[in-house]
C-alpha positions, -999 to +999 in steps of 0.1 A: +000+000+000+016+033-011+015+066+007-012+080-016-036+052-008-028+055+030-036+093+029-068+088+009-080+060+032-077+083+062-100+109+045-128+084+034-163+093+047-187+068+063-213+076+037-227+053+011-212+055-024-191+040-051-153+035-054-132+032-085-099+013-082-071+024-106-038+007-118-005+023-125-017+035-159-046+053-144-071+028-159-101+019-138-099-018-131-127-022-106-159-005-095-178-013-063-205+001-041-205+004-003-229+011+025-200+028+043-172+038+020-146+041+048-151+005+060-155-011+026-125+004+008-103+000+039-111-038+040-093-043+007-059-034+022-061-055+054-066-092+061-066-120+036-088-124+005-097-149-022-074-152-052-093-127-074-093-100-048-057-106-039-047-101-075-069-070-078-053-054-047-018-061-061-026-038-091-042-009-072-021+022-070-049+048-066-087+051-061-115+076-064-149+076-048-183+091-053-206+098-023-244+091-027-274+097-005-283+060-001-272+025-008-299+023-035-283+052-054-249+036-049-261+003-066-276+021-096-245+043-100-222+012-097-241-005-126-238+025-148-201+030-140-194-006-149-212-002-182-192+030-189-157+018-180-161-021-183-134-027-156-116-060-161-121-072-125-159-066-125-183-094-132-199-087-166-233-103-169-248-110-204-223-086-220-251-059-216-272-078-242-308-068-248-330-099-254-351-100-286-389-094-284-416-097-311-433-064-312-467-056-327-466-019-335-492+006-324-499+020-358-531+025-378-520-005-399-498-026-374-469-048-384-447-073-366-410-066-358-382-081-339-368-055-314-341-055-287-359-030-265-394-035-251-396+001-237-422+013-262-453+012-239-480+016-266-468-014-286-476-050-278-445-072-269-441-109-268-410-124-251-382-120-241-365-147-261-330-156-248-327-178-279-326-154-308-332-183-333-365-191-315-375-154-318-368-154-355-387-187-362-417-175-342-417-142-361-415-160-395-445-182-385-466-153-374-457-133-405-470-162-427-501-169-406-514-133-402-519-108-431-504-078-414-484-053-436-448-062-442-435-029-455-420+000-434-438+026-454-471+020-471-466+021-509-489+032-537-495-002-551-498-038-537-468-060-535-462-098-538-474-104-502-509-094-512-509-119-540-498-146-515-527-136-491-501-125-465-511-089-464-544-070-463-530-044-487-539-011-468-522+006-497-552+000-520-581-006-496-594+005-463-590-021-435-615-020-406-599-017-371-619-046-359-600-068-383-567-058-367-583-064-332-592-099-341-557-106-355-541-093-323-563-115-302-555-145-324-517-139-321-520-136-283-540-169-281-514-187-303-484-175-283-502-184-251-504-220-264-541-220-274-536-234-309-567-256-313-588-231-334-558-222-356-548-258-362-584-268-370-587-239-395-554-249-413-564-285-412-596-277-431-577-257-457-552-285-460-579-311-466-597-289-491-564-282-511-557-319-511-592-327-525-586-302-552-553-320-560-534-288-550-507-308-532-482-280-529-507-258-511-517-287-489-480-293-480-476-256-470-506-259-446-492-291-432-458-274-426-476-245-409-494-268-385-461-285-377-444-252-370-472-240-348-469-272-327-432-269-325-432-232-314-457-238-287-444-272-275-420-258-250-448-241-230-454-270-206-456-253-172-488-233-167-504-211-140-541-202-143-535-166-131-520-155-165-494-134-146-460-124-162-433-135-138-396-143-138-381-170-116-345-168-104-324-196-090-286-197-083-259-220-072-223-214-061-194-239-064-158-241-077-155-203-074-183-197-099-218-183-096-245-199-118-277-179-122-307-195-139-336-172-149-370-186-162-394-164-180-431-170-175-456-150-197-493-152-194-490-180-169-468-202-192-431-210-189-417-199-222-379-199-220-348-196-198-315-179-196-282-189-179-254-168-166-221-184-154-195-161-139-166-161-114-178-150-079-165-121-060-162-120-022-199-112-018-225-133-036-254-112-025-238-081-041-233-101-074-270-112-074-282-077-067-260-063-095-272-090-119-309-085-112-309-047-114-287-045-145-309-072-162-341-052-157-324-020-168-322-037-202-353-058-202-390-054-194-401-059-158-426-086-152-454-082-127-437-106-103-402-119-096-397-151-075-364-154-056-348-180-033-353-175+005-316-165+011-315-136-014-313-102+002-342-083-015-343-051+005-326-030-021-343-047-050-377-038-036-366-001-035-353-001-070-376-024-090-413-014-096-428-049-093-438-075-067-408-095-054-416-127-036-396-154-018-421-183-017-418-209+010-443-235-003-466-243-032-462-241-069-442-209-068-417-224-044-414-255-067-406-231-096-378-215-076-364-249-067-365-259-103-345-228-112-320-237-085-316-272-097-311-261-132-284-236-121-267-264-101-268-288-131-254-262-155-225-255-132-218-291-126-219-299-164-194-272-170-169-287-147-176-322-158-167-312-193-135-297-180-126-329-162-134-349-193-105-333-210-083-361-196-061-364-226-048-329-223-043-333-186-023-365-190-002-348-217+006-320-193+017-344-166+040-362-191+054-329-202+061-320-165+081-352-161+101-347-193+110-311-183+124-323-150+139-355-164+119-378-141+092-404-147+057-389-152+045-378-117+010-393-110+005-379-074+014-343-066+009-326-032+010-288-029+014-266+002+006-230+010+007-209+042-018-183+053-016-158+082-019-121+092+015-109+104+019-144+120-015-144+137-039-173+131-011-191+111-023-221+092-014-241+061-032-262+035-022-292+015-040-302-017-035-334-036-038-339-074-039-374-089-032-375-126-040-338-128-074-341-110-080-328-074-084-356-049-103-338-021-104-367+003-066-364+005-066-326+013-052-317+047-053-287+070-027-277+096-026-251+124+009-239+129+020-248+165+058-242+169+063-209+150+057-174+164+054-143+143+054-140+105+079-168+096+070-184+062+100-207+062+094-219+097+058-226+090+067-245+058+093-265+077+068-275+104+040-285+080+063-305+056+078-323+086+044-331+102+030-344+069+058-367+058+068-379+093+033-392+095+036-408+060+068-425+072+055-436+106+022-450+092+037-466+062+016-445+037+025-441+001+044-409-005+036-386-035+057-385-066+062-348-062+058-320-037+052-284-050+055-255-026+040-221-032+070-199-032+106-195-045+140-208-036+137-204+002+106-225+004+121-251-019+153-254+002+132-258+034+111-286+019+141-303+004+160-302+037+131-318+057+123-345+031+159-355+027+162-358+065+133-383+064+150-401+035+119-400+013+123-402-026+101-372-034+108-347-062+106-311-049+095-281-070+083-245-065+057-223-082+067-186-081+043-157-089+050-124-107+043-089-093+007-093-104+003-124-081-002-147-111+016-180-118+048-171-135+074-199-134+082-234-123+114-239-103+132-272-099+147-286-067+178-264-072+158-232-078+165-232-115+137-218-137+120-243-160+106-224-191+069-232-198+049-217-226+021-196-210-005-211-234+005-247-229-017-273-211+010-277-185+009-240-176-029-240-172-027-271-151+000-256-128-021-224-125-052-244-115-031-263-089-017-230-074-051-214-073-066-244-056-040-246-028-042-209-023-080-210-021-079-239+004-053-224+027-072-190+028-106-207+034-091-225+064-075-193+077-108-174+075-126-202+093-100-203+121-099-165+124-137-162+125-140-188+153-112-172+173-128-138+171-162-153+180-147-170+210-127-140+222-158-118+221-179-142+241-151-146+267-158-110+278-194-117+286-202-129+321-225-159+322-212-174+289-192-206+294-179-233+271-214-249+267-232-216+258-203-205+236-206-237+216-244-233+214-241-197+201-214-207+176-235-235+162-265-212+159-250-180+145-218-193+128-202-158+128-199-126+148-216-107+119-247-128+121-248-127+159-245-089+157-275-087+133-296-107+158-322-088+178-323-089+216-354-111+215-335-137+194-306-137+219-331-142+248-343-174+231-309-189+236-297-172+268-310-159+302-324-124+300-295-106+318-268-126+299-286-118+266-287-081+274-251-079+283-241-098+251-263-075+230-247-044+246-212-058+241-219-066+204-231-031+197-204-011+214-186+010+188 
């Protein structure tokens, strides 16, 4: 953290607003919002973070901020700033895409169009269609079935469409408004899935054309019937209330956020959309940003259904529609269906990644060739995590043939090292791991990779040689941007790897995984320690009640958000009052 940032941090207000992080070139690389600017911006430069945030902070050399009157204004400003600057560290949902709609214009002689904006209130819109192909096919079908005008400007003489009975030719004759009203009603019925009348009408025409031996005309009617059934076949979930509603579900895993959005129009489930993006540190912020930005570009339904755990307070202030979090019934089932689809989509993505086995095996072979050793099949990686030596922990992850073996992951609390001593922590963890391997007769890995440079390699090598274990030692060093940069052999010599090779991608995934695992454990240990230390200062709370509170609230933040009445449900009145007062002391 440079002096400029230190000075600016001391001047930050406690107001809501937006902050803009800049790199050394002055480019805005991240935009965020905060309820309290002072607390939020300061949090970036203290403690430990996930890999993405750590990488972001390593590039920040300056920041700006904009004060707003409320968190609602901050969220709206954040979305607009992200659209304006497109910062590389912000999650970009949908690439700001507007979904297509089929529009029936509000003209004296209406026509059908495909539009990307449904803001024209007087026109009738059908959609949205996340699948543009489905929108075009539906548009073509309606254009053939209903004789609305096709031209942008009414000409002085009829065109080919009039000869094909696909236009009423308002250019040469007056068309009664009642005719257009009937056509509009028929289109609405068709798109709502009520196709019986239209199919019967076309079937009669097909049979008549067939009797007259006009087989080409009969075939055209038959094709139209098939198209109608195809376009309406997907509308299988139905509500009798005819309400337009959107249903959102989400799922988080593997560092990604999967969002599934279902569109229900006139009580029928028409289509769906999927967004899959890397998560930031706050999933609730990501969800709020997605929902608000989505409805800035697309028409609001009358009702939005959300899962129970989504924070909807800001959404209700910003979006002019009913927002529900159903707990039972058909609406709850719809939300669960969206959640299951979000989960399935995310799992499929990573299953496809894991199926790329040939590339992974090739990368492992290349690693062995570069180091002049047999192909390593089992690799264990280590990383330390602490804050100036406090809450020091380490994590070990295991990869077998390039695939994570989570049952072999291990966590370590550092016991013998005091203060910020990376080498001492590494020495302790390596010794504890492989002394146990030796004593219990376990199979040692083919290779150990430490997260660090020559110093960490020497420490690991010294311990493993003292235990007389035949394990190859390597190191993964990072550049000044906190990204995987180079592989080091057991002597600290740099092994050149092409940055676009499968081996480079594999090593990057390994380094990201061990970093994530160590930091997750560190956060957990730190949170429990803070929780326990806070409760130690409250008279009447012993080990039993401490455990009870920890199991119930999980974190200090959630306990602080609890009301006095909620605390009294778990504790005697006087103890609850003392804890409540202790939690809310500034």
